[in-house]
N, C-alpha and C positions, 0 to 999 in steps of 0.2 A: 369056485366056479366062475364068479364074475370077473376075477382077475384073469383067468384063462381066456375068457371071451374077449376081454379088453386087449390082451397081448396078441391074440390071433388077429383081431381087427386092426391093430396098429401094424402088425407085420404085413398085412395085405395092403392097407391104404398108404403107408409111408412110401413105398417104392412108386406107387402110382402118382402121388403128390409130387415126388421128386422129379419124375419124368415130365409131368405137365409143367412144373415150375422151371425146368431147364429150358423150355422154349420161350419164356418171357423175354421180351426185348429183341427177339428176332423178327424180321419182316417176313410174314408168311408168303409174300409175293416174290421175294428173291429166292429163286430156286437153284439149288445146287445141281448143275448140269455137267455131265462129262465133257461138254464142249467148251465150257468156260475156261479160258486160258489157252485154248487151242485155236488154230486157224479155222475161220468160218468156212463151211462147205460152199464151194462155188456153185453158181447156177446162172442160167440165162433163160428168163421167162418172157413170154409174149405179153405185151402191154394190152390193157383193155381197149385202148383207143386204136390199136392196130399198128402202132409204130414198131421200131426195131426191138428185138429182144433186149432185155435189160437185166443186169446182174451186178455183182460186186466187183468183178474183174476190172482192174485198171482205174478204179475211181479215186484211189489215193487220198481219201479223206475219210473221217469217221462216218459211220453209217448206222442207221436205225432200221431194222427189218422187223416189221410188224405183221404177224399172221392173224387174219381176221376173216369174218364172214358176215353177211347181212342178216342171217338168221340168229346171230349171237347178240343178245341184249347187252352184255358188257362191252362188246366191240362197238356197238352203236353209241353207248355212253362215252367211250373214250375217244371217239372219232374227232370231236371238236378239240380235245386236248392235243391230239397228234397234229392236226392241221395247223393249230396255233403255234405249236413248237416248230413245225417245219417252216413256217413263215418267219419266225424269230431267228432261227438258225440257218436261214437260207444262205448258201454259199459256204457255210462252215461244216454242215453235217448233211449227208445224203439220206433222205427218208425214202423207204420202199415199202409199199403195202402189198403183201402176198395174200391173195384171196384163196381161201381153203374151202373146198366142197360147196360151191355156190354156182348160180347161173349168171351168165353175163347180163341177161335182162334185168334181174334183180339188182345186180351191182350197179348198172347204169342208172336205174331209177333211184337207188339210194344216193349215189354221188350227185345226181342232178338236184336232189332235195337238200343234201348236206354239204356239198362242195368237196373239192379235191385240191390239195396243195402239193401233191407228190405223185409219182407214178404208181398206178395200180396194176399189179402183175397177176396173171392167171396161172395157178399151179394145177393144171388140168389133171394130171395123173396122181397128184399128191406126193410126188417124189421129193420135192424140195422140203415139204413139211416132214417127211420121214427122215431125210438127211439131217434136219435140225432137231429131231426128236420131239416134235410137237405132239402133245397128247390131248390138247384142247385149246380152243381159242378164247380170248386173245392171249397170245404170247409174243413178247417183244425181245429182240436181241440187240445189244449195243456193241458195235464192232469198231475197233480203233482203225486208224489210217493204214496200218500194216496188215489189216485183215484178221486180227485176233479178236475173238469174242471176249469182252470184258465182263458183261452182265447179261443175265436172262431174267425177265420179269414175267411171271404168269398172272393173268388176271388183268383187269382194266387199270390203266395208268391214270393218275390225276395230275393236276398242275404241279404239285409239290414233288411228287415222285419223279416225273419226267425231267423236271428242272434239276433235281439232284443227280440223276443219271447223266444228263447232258453236261453239267458242270464238270463231273468227274471225267467224262469222255473227252471233252475239249480242253480241260484244264483252265477254263475261263468262264465268263458270263457272256451272254449274247451281245 
């Protein structure tokens, strides 16, 4: 009887342990997206400061597109990381912040407190987020100079992760 219970227990737990162990070593923030390896969806969104609409068309350089919101705690945490990277890679990589489901008043107040180093774009109807398959913020897309999405990162970026992505994106260091 005890052997039977032991065998049944092993038959149930062994596959579960194998499934969990197969995920070791994978970065949980690097998301397999059907867009990775494909041309990035084009967009032209209104800037928060009222300037001309901005998008990816015709930039001819690598780009980082970050979807975020002021109500998102992880977005607030990663803001300094993104602004520092945008300053370091100025002229080499174009950074764009696409604000998702937020109010302009809250965005302005947040940027006044925290600073801004790149254009903040308003995705009023959420169509750009839908085109990129955003299911939660923050999500960041790393796009090469030809407009192809190379990486998608879900969750907040830290200094090490963004540097790793940017080195791969540019093929160099800042």
